[in-house]
BAROMI-259307 format. One record per residue (C-alpha): x, y, z; chain; residue number from 1; residue in one letter. Coordinates in Angstrom, 3 decimals. Layout:
% BAROMI-259307
((X,Y,Z),A,NUM,A)
...
% end
This chain:
% BAROMI-259307
((-7.247,-6.352,8.960),A,1,M)
((-7.904,-5.407,12.583),A,2,K)
((-9.361,-7.754,15.203),A,3,V)
((-10.822,-6.530,18.493),A,4,R)
((-12.217,-8.636,21.344),A,5,F)
((-15.428,-7.450,23.019),A,6,W)
((-16.358,-10.673,24.839),A,7,G)
((-14.009,-13.546,25.703),A,8,T)
((-15.899,-15.753,28.176),A,9,R)
((-17.834,-18.972,27.770),A,10,G)
((-20.429,-17.607,30.180),A,11,S)
((-20.728,-14.384,32.150),A,12,L)
((-17.879,-14.105,34.617),A,13,A)
((-18.705,-14.762,38.271),A,14,T)
((-19.800,-11.466,39.898),A,15,P)
((-17.344,-10.052,42.409),A,16,G)
((-14.416,-12.055,41.084),A,17,R)
((-11.197,-10.544,39.765),A,18,D)
((-11.966,-10.600,36.027),A,19,T)
((-11.026,-7.091,34.940),A,20,I)
((-8.217,-7.654,32.422),A,21,R)
((-9.558,-10.790,30.750),A,22,Y)
((-13.092,-9.425,30.768),A,23,G)
((-16.515,-10.698,31.762),A,24,G)
((-18.631,-10.523,28.580),A,25,N)
((-19.535,-13.546,26.465),A,26,T)
((-18.236,-14.246,22.981),A,27,S)
((-18.029,-11.381,20.502),A,28,C)
((-15.178,-10.401,18.184),A,29,V)
((-14.963,-7.471,15.761),A,30,E)
((-13.084,-7.695,12.462),A,31,I)
((-12.458,-4.512,10.475),A,32,R)
((-11.220,-4.575,6.920),A,33,G)
((-8.749,-2.008,5.683),A,34,D)
((-11.676,-0.296,3.917),A,35,D)
((-13.653,-0.017,7.180),A,36,G)
((-15.961,-2.976,6.488),A,37,S)
((-17.325,-4.582,9.654),A,38,L)
((-17.649,-8.284,10.390),A,39,L)
((-18.886,-9.458,13.813),A,40,V)
((-18.182,-12.944,15.138),A,41,L)
((-20.914,-14.123,17.520),A,42,D)
((-23.401,-12.025,19.452),A,43,A)
((-22.719,-12.648,23.119),A,44,G)
((-23.046,-9.823,25.637),A,45,T)
((-19.927,-8.193,24.180),A,46,G)
((-21.909,-7.140,21.103),A,47,I)
((-23.717,-4.450,23.122),A,48,R)
((-20.615,-2.283,23.782),A,49,P)
((-19.452,-3.054,20.236),A,50,L)
((-22.708,-1.596,18.929),A,51,G)
((-22.267,1.494,21.080),A,52,D)
((-18.859,2.096,19.476),A,53,S)
((-20.186,2.163,15.888),A,54,I)
((-20.838,5.559,14.347),A,55,E)
((-23.898,6.187,12.197),A,56,R)
((-23.189,6.134,8.487),A,57,G)
((-22.072,2.526,8.320),A,58,L)
((-23.866,0.927,5.363),A,59,E)
((-23.475,-2.799,6.090),A,60,R)
((-22.562,-5.176,8.897),A,61,V)
((-22.222,-8.969,8.717),A,62,D)
((-22.754,-11.030,11.891),A,63,I)
((-21.476,-14.621,11.855),A,64,L)
((-22.939,-16.906,14.529),A,65,L)
((-21.085,-20.125,15.289),A,66,T)
((-24.108,-21.663,17.038),A,67,H)
((-27.191,-20.649,18.953),A,68,L)
((-26.303,-21.434,22.555),A,69,H)
((-27.375,-18.524,24.732),A,70,M)
((-23.887,-17.249,25.548),A,71,D)
((-23.352,-16.631,21.811),A,72,H)
((-26.629,-14.858,21.011),A,73,I)
((-27.795,-13.259,24.266),A,74,Q)
((-26.529,-9.800,23.269),A,75,G)
((-28.114,-9.790,19.810),A,76,L)
((-31.299,-7.933,20.782),A,77,G)
((-29.198,-5.250,22.486),A,78,F)
((-27.062,-4.514,19.416),A,79,F)
((-28.188,-0.949,18.730),A,80,E)
((-27.418,-0.914,14.959),A,81,P)
((-30.224,-3.461,14.436),A,82,L)
((-32.583,-0.565,15.080),A,83,F)
((-31.100,1.700,12.371),A,84,W)
((-33.444,1.734,9.340),A,85,P)
((-30.634,2.757,6.962),A,86,D)
((-28.333,-0.172,7.846),A,87,L)
((-28.012,-3.399,5.852),A,88,E)
((-27.471,-6.347,8.211),A,89,V)
((-26.565,-9.865,7.091),A,90,H)
((-26.905,-12.483,9.801),A,91,L)
((-25.228,-15.820,9.124),A,92,W)
((-25.547,-18.983,11.210),A,93,G)
((-26.200,-22.744,11.183),A,94,P)
((-29.584,-24.322,10.615),A,95,S)
((-30.579,-27.605,12.260),A,96,S)
((-31.783,-30.782,10.576),A,97,T)
((-35.390,-29.635,11.067),A,98,T)
((-35.352,-25.822,11.242),A,99,Q)
((-33.673,-23.027,9.308),A,100,D)
((-31.814,-20.158,10.982),A,101,L)
((-34.872,-17.898,10.991),A,102,H)
((-37.040,-20.429,12.822),A,103,A)
((-34.302,-21.137,15.349),A,104,R)
((-33.543,-17.473,16.105),A,105,L)
((-37.179,-16.464,16.498),A,106,T)
((-37.400,-18.790,19.485),A,107,R)
((-35.227,-16.209,21.298),A,108,Y)
((-36.106,-12.941,19.543),A,109,L)
((-39.830,-13.072,20.323),A,110,S)
((-42.019,-12.823,23.446),A,111,P)
((-41.802,-13.877,26.199),A,112,P)
((-37.993,-14.046,25.985),A,113,L)
((-37.579,-10.742,24.120),A,114,F)
((-40.103,-7.965,23.439),A,115,P)
((-39.085,-7.287,19.825),A,116,V)
((-39.649,-9.892,17.143),A,117,R)
((-36.955,-10.611,14.593),A,118,L)
((-39.121,-9.444,11.682),A,119,L)
((-39.993,-6.193,13.475),A,120,D)
((-36.398,-4.938,13.516),A,121,L)
((-36.195,-1.762,11.393),A,122,P)
((-32.822,-2.516,9.790),A,123,C)
((-32.632,-4.166,6.360),A,124,A)
((-32.098,-7.696,7.695),A,125,L)
((-31.178,-10.783,5.658),A,126,T)
((-30.636,-14.215,7.209),A,127,L)
((-28.351,-16.857,5.686),A,128,H)
((-28.040,-20.572,6.544),A,129,D)
((-24.316,-21.291,6.426),A,130,V)
((-24.452,-25.100,6.524),A,131,V)
((-26.038,-25.051,3.078),A,132,S)
((-23.600,-22.315,1.945),A,133,T)
((-20.145,-23.373,3.219),A,134,P)
((-18.313,-20.753,1.104),A,135,H)
((-19.650,-17.239,0.815),A,136,F)
((-18.793,-13.562,0.619),A,137,R)
((-19.572,-11.316,3.587),A,138,A)
((-18.956,-7.853,2.236),A,139,G)
((-15.286,-7.821,1.154),A,140,P)
((-14.443,-10.934,3.189),A,141,F)
((-14.174,-14.456,1.779),A,142,D)
((-15.628,-16.846,4.357),A,143,V)
((-15.489,-20.614,4.672),A,144,E)
((-17.656,-22.390,7.259),A,145,A)
((-17.426,-25.954,8.510),A,146,G)
((-18.964,-28.122,11.215),A,147,L)
((-16.868,-28.540,14.361),A,148,I)
((-17.202,-30.610,17.552),A,149,C)
((-19.711,-29.045,19.956),A,150,H)
((-23.226,-30.094,21.063),A,151,P)
((-25.847,-29.004,18.516),A,152,G)
((-25.202,-27.548,15.032),A,153,P)
((-21.969,-25.585,15.411),A,154,T)
((-19.653,-24.143,12.784),A,155,V)
((-16.217,-22.598,12.748),A,156,G)
((-15.194,-19.871,10.323),A,157,Y)
((-12.184,-19.096,8.173),A,158,R)
((-12.190,-15.421,7.158),A,159,I)
((-9.833,-14.103,4.500),A,160,T)
((-9.404,-10.471,3.545),A,161,G)
((-6.692,-7.850,3.052),A,162,D)
((-4.259,-10.672,2.275),A,163,G)
((-4.564,-12.389,5.688),A,164,V)
((-6.644,-15.172,7.247),A,165,T)
((-8.342,-15.392,10.657),A,166,V)
((-9.858,-18.665,11.901),A,167,A)
((-12.528,-18.568,14.606),A,168,Y)
((-13.624,-21.604,16.633),A,169,M)
((-14.751,-20.487,20.096),A,170,P)
((-16.446,-23.818,20.966),A,171,D)
((-14.613,-26.909,19.737),A,172,N)
((-13.456,-30.200,21.273),A,173,E)
((-11.071,-31.473,18.585),A,174,P)
((-9.688,-34.454,20.518),A,175,Y)
((-12.927,-35.869,21.922),A,176,L)
((-12.435,-39.568,22.641),A,177,G)
((-8.888,-39.723,21.230),A,178,V)
((-5.362,-38.903,22.289),A,179,T)
((-3.433,-36.178,20.498),A,180,I)
((-1.015,-38.556,18.794),A,181,D)
((-3.594,-41.165,17.759),A,182,S)
((-5.568,-39.239,15.132),A,183,V)
((-4.651,-38.193,11.613),A,184,E)
((-4.786,-34.413,11.052),A,185,P)
((-7.529,-34.597,8.426),A,186,E)
((-9.875,-36.151,11.010),A,187,W)
((-9.434,-33.371,13.584),A,188,I)
((-12.587,-31.165,13.596),A,189,P)
((-11.777,-27.694,12.296),A,190,G)
((-8.129,-28.214,11.439),A,191,V)
((-8.701,-27.534,7.727),A,192,A)
((-10.377,-24.223,8.558),A,193,L)
((-7.364,-23.216,10.642),A,194,A)
((-4.689,-24.388,8.189),A,195,H)
((-1.806,-21.876,8.219),A,196,E)
((-4.066,-19.095,9.509),A,197,A)
((-2.363,-15.849,10.412),A,198,D)
((-4.506,-15.677,13.557),A,199,L)
((-6.421,-18.522,15.216),A,200,L)
((-9.041,-17.772,17.879),A,201,I)
((-9.859,-21.091,19.539),A,202,H)
((-11.684,-22.502,22.537),A,203,D)
((-9.389,-23.117,25.525),A,204,A)
((-11.874,-23.240,28.382),A,205,Q)
((-10.275,-25.833,30.640),A,206,F)
((-6.872,-26.380,32.131),A,207,S)
((-5.166,-29.715,31.553),A,208,H)
((-6.163,-30.815,35.074),A,209,E)
((-9.802,-29.748,34.709),A,210,E)
((-10.524,-31.265,31.304),A,211,Y)
((-11.084,-34.950,32.360),A,212,P)
((-14.143,-33.847,34.387),A,213,R)
((-15.730,-32.234,31.313),A,214,Y)
((-15.050,-34.630,28.447),A,215,V)
((-17.891,-34.393,25.941),A,216,G)
((-18.963,-30.878,26.901),A,217,W)
((-17.655,-29.568,23.566),A,218,G)
((-14.740,-27.537,24.906),A,219,H)
((-10.975,-27.850,24.760),A,220,S)
((-8.243,-28.107,27.289),A,221,S)
((-5.461,-25.586,26.781),A,222,I)
((-3.057,-28.423,25.961),A,223,E)
((-5.419,-29.637,23.224),A,224,H)
((-5.686,-26.119,21.824),A,225,T)
((-1.905,-25.824,21.611),A,226,L)
((-1.687,-29.197,19.832),A,227,A)
((-4.479,-28.169,17.455),A,228,F)
((-2.713,-24.897,16.582),A,229,A)
((0.580,-26.675,15.991),A,230,Q)
((-1.040,-29.287,13.735),A,231,T)
((-2.780,-26.531,11.749),A,232,A)
((0.486,-24.597,11.366),A,233,G)
((-0.943,-21.262,12.525),A,234,V)
((1.186,-18.186,13.075),A,235,K)
((-0.546,-16.713,16.125),A,236,H)
((-2.923,-18.370,18.619),A,237,L)
((-5.434,-16.512,20.785),A,238,V)
((-6.885,-18.893,23.426),A,239,P)
((-10.528,-17.897,23.904),A,240,F)
((-13.812,-18.760,25.660),A,241,H)
((-12.308,-18.598,29.139),A,242,H)
((-14.051,-20.451,31.929),A,243,D)
((-16.276,-18.025,33.886),A,244,P)
((-14.738,-19.181,37.177),A,245,S)
((-11.172,-18.436,36.079),A,246,H)
((-9.971,-15.150,37.536),A,247,T)
((-7.222,-12.978,36.119),A,248,D)
((-4.782,-14.543,38.592),A,249,A)
((-5.850,-18.063,37.598),A,250,T)
((-5.428,-17.383,33.877),A,251,L)
((-2.086,-15.656,34.438),A,252,D)
((-0.856,-18.717,36.327),A,253,R)
((-2.152,-21.161,33.709),A,254,I)
((-0.467,-19.388,30.809),A,255,Y)
((2.742,-18.797,32.732),A,256,E)
((2.941,-22.557,33.278),A,257,E)
((2.140,-23.195,29.610),A,258,V)
((5.028,-20.928,28.608),A,259,G)
((7.406,-22.909,30.824),A,260,K)
((6.275,-26.325,29.529),A,261,R)
((6.249,-25.607,25.792),A,262,H)
((8.594,-24.191,23.201),A,263,D)
((6.040,-23.308,20.556),A,264,L)
((6.600,-22.266,16.922),A,265,P)
((3.842,-19.625,17.121),A,266,F)
((2.904,-16.710,19.320),A,267,E)
((0.298,-17.235,22.067),A,268,V)
((-1.772,-14.312,23.385),A,269,T)
((-4.716,-15.190,25.667),A,270,P)
((-7.804,-13.170,24.706),A,271,A)
((-8.619,-10.093,26.759),A,272,T)
((-11.328,-7.517,26.131),A,273,E)
((-10.266,-4.337,24.375),A,274,G)
((-6.917,-4.811,22.614),A,275,P)
((-6.805,-4.462,18.825),A,276,I)
((-4.741,-6.966,16.833),A,277,F)
((-3.289,-5.692,13.588),A,278,E)
((-3.172,-8.889,11.524),A,279,V)
((-0.570,-8.788,8.765),A,280,T)
((1.504,-11.343,6.906),A,281,R)
((4.577,-10.118,8.749),A,282,S)
((3.180,-11.501,12.035),A,283,R)
% end
């Protein structure tokens, strides 16, 4: 299984700031199976260049949305493969207590916010409500979804294929209202989805010093993300959903300090746009 990052930010990076290596697009991750199958995690602005990289001839793509905040869906209408009549597209995401996924998405993919309506897309499109289907198959991938801690209906995903597991939780505040040592593991939002994952992609928007100003926003401090990964017993952590105001220099400093403070039993690689992770059991 190969994992590539096309968008790593929680919001578009501040124009004119030094954000070249870590990237400036919003959340979007590509997963490729060994057989070439394509799974897309979230549809932030990073999904546009991802779409440009796909060659015609692909028969199916599955897009898994964690939630419908704008930074996770704002690139969807610019994903060129949606306009290919010969492509089968499965779009998965959470419903609300009053509306299904279709009703929620059409609030964005319709005038005046977007000129093309969801039902007018020429691809063979199928929508799936994941809250009512917590376990499902997305092409060759076995997927488990579960609610996590973020404002509005939000899910995390556990994707298994080619003998490895990737967990994806770009927006999660697992220690909201509690201290790290005061909560049993089974009560930590998302920890079951991440259990012994070969690769965990998890929200780490705030530094330890910043987090107290943003409690309840639905995002993690980096220290909380490290504790979450250690509790889950993951093999490799990719901190994700960087704060838009954090420059390359800021993120380099933060993770250099993290490396000095912690002796961790897993690898830590902050997400940057472009690199491809080859996820294998040997990692």
